[in-house]
Every structure is written in C-alpha cells, then in structure tokens.
N, C-alpha and C positions, 0 to 999 in steps of 0.2 A: 716275239708272238710266241706261245707255245703250245703243243697239242701232248697230252697222256693219250697212249694207245693201249696200253695194256699193265698188267699187274702180275709178276710172277714172286713167289714167296721162297726165301732159302734158309732154312734155318741152319744151316750147317756152319755157320760163321758165330753163331750165339756162344760156342765153348770158350773162345777166346776173348772176344770182341766184349766192350762192357756195356754194349747198345744191341738191340737186335737190328739188323737190315731189312730194308725192303729194298727189293730189284726190281726196277719197272722200266717197261719198254715205252721209249717217248719217241716224238717227233720235234725237232727244233727248227723254226724258221729261220733260214739265213740270208743274207740279202739277195733279193731278186724274186722272193718268196720259196725259195727252194730249201723241201722240207730235208732236213737230216734224219737218218733212223741212227737211234742211241738207246743205251741202258744205263741207267742210273743207280744208285745205291745209297740210300740215306737212311737215318732211324726212324723205327717204326714210332718212337715216341716223341715228345716235345724237344728233346734236348738237342741244341746247336753244336754241330761237330764240325770240324774241318774236314775239306774234301779236294778232291784233286781231279784235273780235265785231262785224259789221254789221248795223245794224237797218234794215231797208228803211221805206219809205215808204206812206202809207196805201192801201190795195188799191181804196178806190172810185177811187181813180185812176191805177190799175194798176200799184200798188206791191207788189213782191214780191222774192225774194232775186236774182233775174234783172234788178231794175231797172239802167239803164244805171251810173248813179252810182256804186251799190252793188258790181256787178261790175267796174267801172273800177278802184274801190280795191283790189279783192279782187286784181286782176292788178298793180297798181301794188307791192303791199305783197310780191306774191312776187316781183317782180323785186328787189326790194330784199331778199329772204332772209328777209322775214317770213310767218309763217303767218297764216293768217284762218278765220273761221267765218262763213259767211252762212247764215241761213235763214228761213222763212217762219214769222210769225207763226200762232196758233194758228186756222182757220178759214180760211187762206189756202193757196192753191195745194193740194200734197199732205197739208199739215197737218192733223192732226185736231181736233176740237173747235168752237167756234164764237167768231166774231171779234165780239166783244160789248162788253166792259168794260175800262177802262183798267187794273184791278187784274190783270185774266188777263192780258194782254202784258206789263205789268210784270214778272209771275212768269216769262214767257217770256225776257225779258231776263237775270233772275236766273240759271235754268238754263243758258241759252245761254253764260253766262258762266262758271258753274260746270264746264261741259263742257270749254269750249276751255283752262281752268286747267290739267286733270286729263288733256288729249289728250298721249299719248306725242311727243316731240320738242318741247312747246311749254315754255318758261321759263315756269312759274307767276307770278313776281314782273315780269315783262315783259308785260303784258295790257292793251292798251287798248281801249276802245269806243267806235265812230261810230254815231252815230244820224241819220238823215236825215228831215226835217220830223214826221210822224208818230213814225217809229222815235226822232228827238230827243225827242219829248214822252213816249213810253213809258219812256226813261231817267229824266226829270225828274220823272215822275210818283211814284217811291218810289226817290230817289236813293241808298237805302241797299242795294237789290240791285244796286248797281254797286260797290260797296266794295271787290271784289277787283278792280277795275280803277285801274290806276298813272296813265292817261291818258284824258281824255276829249275828244270831238269832237262837236259838236253844227252840223249842217249846216241851215241856214233853219229853226231852231227854232220853234213859236209863240211868240210873245211872252207870251201870256198864260200856257203853261207854264212858262216861265222867272220870272214873276212868282210863280208858285205855290209854286215849288221851293225848295228851301234850298242850290242850286247857289252863290248870294251868298257862302256861307259856307264852301265847300268849297276846301281848300288845295290839290288836286293841280292838275298841268297841265290848262290847259283850251284848248280854240280853237274858236272860233264862226265860220261860214262862211256867207255871205247873198249873194245877186246884188244889185246896184244897183238892179234893175228888179224888185224882187219885191213886189208889191202885195198877196200874203198874209202875207209877214213884212218889212213895211218896215225896211230898214238902218237909219235913224234911229234907229227905236222898239228896234231892238236895241240900236244903240250907248248909248242912255241908261239902259237897264237894265245894261248892262256897268258903266257908270261907277261903280254903286252896289256894286258887288262888294268884298266886304272882302279878297279876294287877287286880283290882277291876273289876266285872262283875254286870249290872244293873239285877234286878230279879224281876218277877210280879208274884203274886198269883192271879188267877182268883177264886174268891170265888163261892163255891158251884158248880165247874166242875169237873168232872172226866177225864178220858185220854181222851175220843172222843170229849171233850170240846162242846158238842150238845146246842144247843142254846146260846151258847157263842162266836159264829164266828165272829160277828160285835164287840166285846169288845176286840177279840185277834187282829182282822186285824187292828183296831185304835190303840192299844198300839203298832203294829210291825211298821206300817205306822209312826206313831208318832218318834220313835227310830230311824229310817231311816232318815226321815227328819233331826234330830238334827246330826247325825253323817257323812252322805254321803256329 
C-alpha cells in the first residue's frame, strides 16, 4: 500500500535527460503498517524507464536518504534518464517505527522495491537496487527480498554481511565498490570474498577514499550509473 504525500518539480535535470523527471515526496507502507518517508523520481510523460532503489547507510553515522552518496547517485541517474527511489528506513528521519533489527529494515527494502516496480513510468523489468554500507547489509541480510531487481550494487558492504549471505550464488549483474583506504571494509578482504563467487561480479576500488567516500561522491555516482545503464 502506498500514499503520495506531495509533488515537487525540478526542471534542472531536463538538459541531459531524454525525458523530464518529476520528483514526488511519497510514503510507503512497510511490514507492520509502518510508513516510510521517501522521494521518487519518474518521467512526467508516459515513457517507461529503468529505475533504481537507493538504501542509505547507518543513521548512527548520519545516514539517511539525503546522504551525499545516495542523493548524488539519484541525481546522476536522473541525468541519464533513469528513475529512482530514495527512502528512510524505519525509525530514521520522518519514517515511522523504531530502528531496531536487521529483519525489519530488510522488509523495508522489499516494500521499497515493490513500490518502485509498480510506480507509473517505471519499467518493472528494469529496476536495480543500490545499498551503501548499512544499506548494503540490509540487502544482503535477506537477499530474496531483492528478487524483483535485475541489477545489484553494493557500496562498502560489511564483509561479514557478504559472508553470511547467498550473494555468491546469485546470477544477476553485481557491482561492488569500496575505497582503497576504507578501514571498516578493507578492500583486500572484500576482493577475497568476491573470488569465491560462482558467478562473476564487477569490482571498483576508489583510490584514496575511506568508508565515508567524502569528496568521491561524483566518482561513485558515475560508476554506479554507468553500471546500471549497461545492465538494466
């Protein structure tokens, strides 16, 4: 169940994008009738475009849907004619509920993806999902909740979350991104896990970047958008 709360138009994306995007403040009902706050971007006309769901990092580190990595990816996606949904997990920002367990936020991922696939103007067969740090862990915790996505992107995912998931057996297009100076997710440790995958995954290391990826937002966003353009 979904609820549209408001509408905000931004014509700044029209210069590069093949179609005008509308940016709509929305509410998504997750499990337990918890309403999640979000912003969806979709074409103003009847065109069916690929889209991406964006999952933010941990709120204890200032993570929400306005995180610079998340918002820059959303902007870059719109520049390339893709729709997007960025949202706050339960208990974050204006979203209802309590930020407590991994299963709860994984349920949020499932409902955000379902919302996006059913949104007017989105091609439901060309939807990707991106998680940054905690957002990546939420995707990995219950990977079956992402089954409606064609492509997966994991930015600085906790190595333990990768190890505990079934991602190594997943056949879908996958991209992993990490900073060369990330002390939370050491690049070499992540690469070792990817070596054990049954199906190849793309890997990008951002030179000089730590876990927060500060000052590398555009580089990350461009790489993500490039991957989604190729795989959706």
